[in-house]
Structures are given as structure tokens and as C-alpha cells.
C-alpha positions in Angstrom: -29.7 11.4 -33.6 -30.3 12.0 -30.0 -33.1 14.4 -29.1 -30.8 17.3 -28.6 -28.7 17.0 -31.6 -28.8 19.4 -34.3 -27.7 19.1 -38.1 -24.6 20.8 -38.1 -24.1 20.6 -41.7 -27.4 22.5 -42.7 -26.7 24.8 -39.7 -23.5 26.1 -41.0 -24.9 26.1 -44.5 -27.6 28.5 -43.4 -25.4 30.4 -41.1 -22.8 31.0 -44.2 -25.7 32.1 -46.2 -26.8 35.1 -44.3 -25.5 38.3 -46.1 -22.3 39.8 -44.9 -22.4 42.5 -42.5 -21.0 43.6 -39.2 -22.1 40.4 -37.5 -20.5 38.0 -39.9 -17.6 37.4 -37.8 -19.7 36.9 -34.6 -21.8 34.6 -36.4 -18.9 32.3 -37.7 -17.3 32.6 -34.1 -20.9 31.5 -32.4 -21.3 28.8 -35.0 -17.9 27.2 -33.9 -18.8 27.5 -30.1 -22.2 25.8 -30.6 -20.8 23.1 -32.8 -18.6 21.9 -29.7 -21.4 21.3 -27.3 -24.9 21.6 -29.1 -28.0 22.1 -27.3 -27.9 21.3 -23.5 -29.5 17.8 -22.5 -31.4 16.7 -19.3 -28.1 15.2 -18.2 -27.0 18.6 -17.3 -28.1 19.5 -13.6 -29.3 23.0 -14.8 -31.3 21.5 -17.5 -32.6 18.3 -15.5 -36.3 19.2 -15.9 -36.3 20.5 -19.2 -35.7 18.8 -22.6 -35.1 20.7 -25.6 -35.5 17.8 -27.9 -38.7 19.6 -29.5 -36.5 22.8 -30.2 -34.0 20.6 -32.0 -36.8 19.0 -34.0 -38.2 22.3 -35.0 -34.7 23.5 -35.8 -33.8 20.6 -38.0 -37.0 20.8 -39.8 -36.5 24.4 -40.5 -33.0 24.0 -41.4 -33.6 21.1 -44.0 -36.6 23.1 -45.4 -37.6 26.5 -46.1 -34.9 28.1 -43.6 -36.9 31.4 -43.8 -38.2 31.1 -47.1 -41.7 30.3 -45.9 -44.5 33.0 -46.6 -46.2 33.7 -43.2 -50.0 33.3 -43.0 -50.6 36.1 -40.8 -48.7 38.6 -38.4 -48.9 38.7 -34.8 -50.5 41.8 -33.4 -48.6 44.9 -32.9 -48.7 46.1 -29.3 -51.3 48.9 -29.9 -53.9 47.0 -27.6 -51.8 47.2 -24.6 -52.5 50.7 -23.7 -48.7 51.2 -22.4 -47.3 54.5 -23.3 -43.9 53.8 -24.7 -41.7 54.5 -27.5 -42.0 51.2 -29.3 -39.4 49.4 -31.4 -41.0 46.4 -33.5 -38.8 43.3 -34.1 -40.8 41.0 -36.8 -39.4 37.5 -37.2 -35.9 38.6 -35.9 -36.0 41.5 -38.5 -35.7 45.3 -37.7 -37.3 48.1 -39.5 -34.3 50.6 -39.9 -36.4 53.3 -41.1 -38.8 53.3 -38.2 -35.7 53.1 -36.0 -34.1 56.2 -37.4 -37.5 58.1 -36.9 -37.5 57.0 -33.3 -34.0 58.3 -32.7 -35.0 61.8 -34.0 -37.8 61.7 -31.3 -35.7 60.6 -28.5 -34.0 63.0 -26.1 -30.3 64.0 -26.6 -28.0 61.2 -25.0 -30.0 58.2 -26.2 -29.4 56.4 -29.3 -30.9 53.1 -30.5 -28.8 51.3 -33.5 -29.0 47.9 -35.2 -26.1 46.0 -34.4 -25.4 45.0 -38.2 -24.9 48.8 -38.8 -22.0 49.2 -36.2 -18.5 49.8 -37.1 -17.5 48.0 -33.9 -19.7 45.5 -32.0 -19.9 45.5 -28.3 -18.6 42.3 -26.5 -21.7 40.1 -26.9 -22.3 37.1 -24.9 -21.9 33.7 -26.6 -20.5 31.6 -23.7 -23.3 29.0 -23.5 -25.1 27.0 -26.3 -28.2 28.8 -26.3 -26.5 32.1 -26.5 -24.2 30.7 -29.3 -27.1 29.3 -31.1 -28.7 32.8 -31.0 -25.7 34.4 -32.3 -25.0 32.2 -35.0 -28.5 32.7 -36.8 -29.0 36.2 -35.7 -30.3 38.4 -38.5 -29.9 41.6 -36.6 -29.9 43.2 -33.1 -30.5 46.4 -31.0 -28.0 48.5 -29.2 -29.6 51.1 -26.9 -27.1 53.5 -25.2 -28.1 56.0 -22.6 -25.4 58.5 -21.9 -24.1 59.5 -18.3 -26.7 61.7 -16.6 -29.6 61.2 -19.0 -32.9 60.2 -17.6 -35.6 58.7 -19.8 -39.0 59.5 -18.7 -41.0 57.5 -21.0 -40.5 53.7 -21.2 -38.9 52.3 -24.5 -40.7 49.4 -25.6 -39.7 46.2 -27.6 -42.4 44.5 -29.7 -41.2 41.0 -30.4 -43.7 39.9 -33.0 -43.2 36.4 -34.5 -45.5 35.8 -37.6 -47.6 32.6 -38.2 -45.7 30.2 -40.7 -47.4 27.2 -42.2 -44.0 25.3 -41.9 -41.6 25.2 -39.1 -40.0 28.5 -38.2 -36.9 29.8 -36.0 -36.2 33.3 -35.1 -33.7 35.1 -32.8 -33.7 38.3 -31.0 -30.7 40.1 -29.4 -30.7 43.3 -27.5 -27.9 45.2 -25.7 -28.4 48.0 -23.4 -25.6 50.1 -22.0 -26.2 53.0 -19.4 -23.6 55.7 -18.3 -23.0 56.8 -14.9 -26.0 58.4 -13.1 -28.3 57.5 -16.3 -31.9 56.2 -15.9 -34.4 54.5 -18.1 -37.3 51.9 -18.3 -38.1 49.2 -20.7 -40.9 47.2 -21.6 -40.5 43.8 -23.6 -43.7 42.3 -25.0 -43.0 39.0 -26.6 -45.9 37.7 -29.2 -46.3 35.3 -31.8 -49.0 34.6 -34.2 -49.6 30.8 -33.8 -48.9 28.3 -36.4 -47.8 24.7 -35.9 -44.2 24.9 -35.0 -41.9 27.9 -33.8 -38.8 27.9 -31.9 -37.5 31.4 -30.7 -34.8 32.7 -28.7 -34.1 35.9 -27.1 -30.9 37.3 -25.4 -31.0 40.7 -23.5 -27.7 42.1 -22.1 -27.4 45.0 -19.7 -24.5 47.0 -18.8 -25.4 49.6 -15.9 -22.8 52.1 -15.1 -22.0 53.5 -11.6 -25.3 54.9 -10.0 -27.3 54.1 -12.8 -31.0 52.7 -12.6 -33.0 50.4 -15.0 -36.4 49.0 -14.7 -37.2 46.2 -17.1 -40.4 44.4 -17.5 -40.8 41.2 -19.8 -44.4 40.0 -20.8 -44.3 36.7 -22.6 -47.7 35.9 -24.1 -46.8 33.5 -27.1 -48.9 31.2 -28.9 -49.3 27.9 -26.7 -47.8 25.7 -29.2 -44.4 27.4 -29.7 -41.0 26.7 -27.9 -39.1 29.9 -26.4 -35.9 30.5 -24.5 -35.0 33.7 -22.9 -31.9 35.0 -21.3 -31.4 38.2 -19.5 -28.0 38.9 -18.2 -27.0 42.2 -16.4 -23.8 43.6 -14.8 -24.3 46.2 -12.2 -21.5 48.5 -11.3 -21.1 50.4 -8.0 -24.4 51.9 -6.9 -26.4 50.7 -9.9 -30.1 49.7 -9.2 -31.9 47.1 -11.5 -35.5 46.2 -11.0 -36.4 43.4 -13.2 -40.2 41.9 -13.6 -41.3 39.1 -15.7 -44.7 37.5 -16.4 -45.1 34.2 -18.4 -48.6 33.1 -19.7 -47.8 31.6 -23.0 -45.7 29.1 -24.7 -45.8 25.3 -25.0 -42.2 25.0 -23.7 -40.5 28.1 -22.0 -37.2 28.5 -20.4 -36.0 31.7 -18.9 -32.5 32.5 -17.5 -31.8 35.5 -15.5 -28.3 36.1 -14.6 -27.4 39.2 -12.6 -23.9 39.7 -11.7 -23.4 42.4 -8.6 -19.9 43.6 -9.6 -19.7 47.0 -7.7 -20.4 47.9 -3.9 -24.0 49.2 -3.0 -25.5 47.6 -6.2 -29.1 46.5 -5.8 -31.1 44.1 -7.9 -34.8 43.2 -7.4 -36.0 40.2 -9.7 -39.7 39.5 -9.3 -42.1 37.7 -11.6 -45.0 35.3 -12.0 -45.8 32.3 -14.2 -49.1 30.7 -15.1 -49.4 27.4 -16.8 -52.3 25.0 -17.7 -52.9 22.4 -20.4 -49.6 20.7 -21.3 -47.5 23.9 -20.7 -44.1 23.8 -19.2 -42.4 26.8 -17.9 -38.9 26.7 -16.4 -37.4 29.7 -14.7 -33.7 29.7 -13.6 -32.4 32.9 -11.6 -29.0 33.6 -10.4 -27.5 36.4 -8.6 -24.0 36.6 -8.4 -22.5 38.9 -5.6 -18.9 39.5 -6.6 -18.3 42.3 -4.0 -20.1 43.7 -1.0 -22.1 45.3 0.2 -24.8 44.7 -2.2 -28.5 43.7 -2.0 -30.5 41.1 -4.0 -34.2 40.1 -4.0 -35.9 37.1 -5.9 -39.6 37.0 -5.5 -41.5 34.8 -7.8 -45.0 33.2 -7.6 -46.4 30.3 -10.0 -49.8 28.9 -10.6 -50.3 25.8 -12.5 -53.4 23.9 -13.6 -54.2 20.9 -16.0 -51.2 18.8 -16.7 -48.7 21.8 -16.7 -45.4 21.6 -15.2 -43.3 24.6 -13.7 -39.7 24.7 -12.5 -38.1 27.2 -10.2 -34.6 27.3 -9.4 -33.3 30.6 -7.6 -29.8 30.8 -6.6 -27.5 33.3 -4.9 -23.6 33.0 -4.7 -21.7 35.3 -2.2 -18.1 35.3 -3.4 -15.3 35.6 -0.6 -15.1 39.4 -1.1 -18.6 40.1 -0.8 -18.9 40.8 2.8 -22.1 42.8 3.7 -24.1 40.9 1.1 -28.0 41.0 1.7 -29.5 38.3 -0.5 -33.2 36.9 -0.1 -35.2 34.4 -2.0 -38.9 33.7 -2.2 -40.7 31.4 -4.4 -44.4 30.4 -3.6 -46.7 28.2 -5.8 -50.2 27.0 -6.2 -51.6 23.9 -7.6 -55.2 24.2 -9.1 -55.2 20.6 -10.3 -54.0 17.1 -9.3 -52.2 16.6 -12.2 -50.1 19.8 -12.3 -46.7 20.0 -11.0 -44.4 22.6 -9.7 -40.7 21.8 -8.7 -38.8 24.5 -6.7 -35.2 24.7 -5.6 -34.0 27.7 -3.9 -30.2 27.8 -3.3 -27.6 29.6 -1.4 -23.9 29.4 -1.5 -22.0 31.6 0.8 -18.3 32.0 0.9 -18.1 35.2 3.0 -18.7 36.3 6.7 -21.0 39.3 7.7 -23.8 38.3 5.3 -27.5 38.3 5.7 -29.2 35.8 3.3 -32.3 33.8 3.6 -34.6 31.8 1.1 -38.2 30.0 1.4 -40.3 28.2 -0.9 -43.6 26.4 -0.8 -45.9 24.5 -3.0 -49.5 23.9 -2.2 -53.1 24.0 -3.1 -56.0 26.6 -2.1 -57.3 26.4 1.3 -60.7 24.7 1.1 -62.0 26.5 4.1 -61.4 29.9 2.4 -63.2 28.5 -0.8 -66.1 27.2 1.4 -66.3 30.6 3.2 -66.5 32.4 -0.1 -69.2 30.1 -1.4 -71.3 30.6 1.9 -71.1 34.4 0.9 -72.9 33.7 -2.5 -70.0 33.2 -4.9 -69.9 30.1 -7.1 -67.0 27.7 -6.8 -65.0 29.0 -9.9 -65.7 32.4 -9.0 -64.3 31.6 -5.4 -61.2 30.1 -6.9 -60.5 32.9 -9.2 -60.8 35.4 -6.3 -58.3 33.5 -4.1 -56.1 33.0 -6.9 -56.0 36.5 -8.2 -55.1 37.5 -4.4 -52.2 34.8 -4.5 -50.8 36.3 -7.7 -51.5 40.1 -6.6 -48.5 40.0 -4.1 -45.9 39.7 -6.9 -48.0 41.6 -9.4 -48.2 44.8 -7.2 -44.3 44.9 -6.9 -43.5 44.9 -10.8 -41.8 47.8 -12.3 -43.1 50.2 -15.0 -46.4 51.6 -13.4 -47.5 52.6 -17.1 -48.0 48.8 -17.7 -49.9 47.8 -14.6 -53.5 48.0 -16.3 -52.3 45.8 -19.1 -50.6 43.2 -16.9 -53.8 43.0 -14.8 -55.8 42.4 -17.9 -53.1 39.9 -19.2 -53.1 38.0 -16.1 -57.0 38.1 -15.5 -57.7 36.6 -19.1 -55.0 33.7 -18.1 -56.6 32.8 -15.1 -60.1 33.1 -16.5 -59.1 30.4 -19.0 -57.2 28.4 -16.5 -60.1 28.2 -13.9 -63.2 28.6 -16.1 -62.0 26.2 -18.6 -60.9 22.6 -18.5 -57.4 23.6 -17.2 -58.4 23.3 -13.5 
């Protein structure tokens, strides 16, 4: 087998062994779709810098071994330490507590419903059109559907706590969330992704948003997985006329992480703001791919990401905006700035614009550099140690993006999360 090839016989056996429910037909369809292509390889342009060989290795070990029968050593911690005031939904190893979900529905305001996908009489049109999404759907134990009725505004954020327990043998888990908002609805969501350690874990997450006309969604993803684990995430959103999306993302954990954010601006006056930051040290590998697809105009998209790498870490940023022929009046801006804290760290950045319409305003910019030694010297001359000076400058570099993240209720926790990571990167051997 080559690095990215999966044992299809074992995969089919595991999928067909999942108990029958409303997702059974989707699993079979997704399995057939995945069988045609398998995992992407580095020969594909979008995956040139990121090999999923280790993900295939973990998956094969799991498929040919316990396939979910292993008893966890301990659980990942629940999100009670975040201090984020939210209505939490806990997903553990891909499983959903239906009783807890039912109690949450009783507390939520009228016009808001949260349902397990496996209990639906009719499934929404779930995305399975690429290999990662089809792999996710084929092994999906359950998923979540959130519906916000037209005109309903949710003041308190809804939180998704994704908790993968530590297993003594290889483990694989899938998460799928679908959010639909009616016309004029407004809601905010916090997505906290954690794992409890253990030697080998491959997890996938697919979040799909359908924003109705003039609706507004704030979405914040915080990824703090164990640094030995492999994780891929997809965030796919379609914005109708006048819809507004603010998406923020923070990555501090994971051994190999791939994030894909795909936003379709399908109606005039739609606006999407995508901001985030990634922090990597040691042997971490973090790959962010963003795509803003302007189908009609006028519409607006913003991409603003910052990265900091130390040790032998490698980070990739690919931000792309496409302006279709009927998308005149588009305003699309991309910005990616990166900081290297060691000689062996590497960051590859590639902003892209494809424009097929007139009367547009588009721009992009990217930088990769090191701290200004004059600034470090200045701070040291004022009594700070070298590590203290580097930490202060690095925090200031990250703050430009952190201050623009959505969900004010999560700001304090995000600051603590980033501060712990930077302390580790600079105070330890990472820098």
C-alpha cells in the first residue's frame, strides 16, 4: 500500500457493521464515494505540503484492530474550565448524549431546535463531495442539526465541546454538525476541540452552515488537541442575500492539522469575515486552506490570518478568493502575516485571487519574517530578559488578529489559551 491508501475491505466491514438508523443510506453512499478516490495525496496541488500517510496508517490499524472496541484510558476534560458562558453540547468520541440534548432543547428559546441526525425522518443534503467529507460521513456514528427559525435571535452562544478520550490503541472519530438559519435570524457558536492524549488518534470534523437572507452567524473554533494526534476539519458555509458570517479560528494543538474553510457568497450584499491564528512548535504541522467563492455581487469577504512557528514546526496558509463573472462589485481582501521564532521552523504562504468580473476591489498581502532584533534589544535595555522581550513582542504580533475574533464571551479564555501556548513555545525548547 502507498502512504495514503486505506484498507477498503476492512473499512466496508466496519461501515456495514454500524447499527441501522437514518444515516445508513448516507454511510453507504459516502463509502462508495470514498472508494473511488481514497485519501488525497501530495500529488494534488491543494495537498502538496501535507501528507495524510499517518492518518491512513492510524485508520488501518484501527480498522484491522479494535475498530472502536478499545476501552478509553481517561476522558478529555469537559469545557467547564473555559469560563465561556454558553449552552454546551458535548460530543464524546463521536457520540451524542440524547438525553442531555433533550434537556438543552427544553431550555432554549422557541424557534431553536437541536436534533441528532440519526433521529431525523429526512436528512438535510449533507456534503460528501470530497474524500475527507466522504470518509467522515461513511464512519459517522451520529451528527447534530441546529435550526434557528426566521427572525429568532439567540443571545447566549451555543457551545460544541468535542471531547475525544485517550485510548491505549489507535482510535478514529468523526464529527458532523449542520446549522441552518432562517431569514433575519442571529446566533453565535463556540466550537472547542479537545482530546485526552493517547498514542494514536485520527479525527475528522465537518461543519456545514446554511445562512438564510439577512441572517447573521458568529462562529469561533478553538483547537487544542493532544500534540500526538492527527486532525482534519472542514467548515463550509453558504450565504444568501444580506447574510453576515464572522468566523474565527485558533489552532494550538495537534501533531498534524489540516483546516479547510470554504465560504460561498451566493447572494448580493453577503459579507464574510474569516480571521484566525495558528501556533506551532516542536514537530507540529498546521495547514490552513481558505476559499471565498463570490458567485454574485456586490458582496464582501475578508481573510486575516497570523501564524507563529518555533522548533521544527511547519505551517501552511493558502487563502484564495474567486470572483465569478456575475460578481461585479465584489470587495475581497486577504492578509496573512507570519513569525518564525527558530531557524528550523518553516511557514509557506500562498494568497490567491482569481477575478472574472469588472468593477471589483480586491487585494492580498503576505509576509514571513523574524522578530526585529532592535526591538528585542530595546526591551532588554529596559530591564526585560530575552525570553520576556520575545514573549511581549510575540503577543503583540498575535493580538492584531485575536482582538478581531467573534464571540466576546470567549475572549478571556482565548487569551489564556494563547498565552499558555506562547509560554511553552518561548520558555521551552521550541524557540
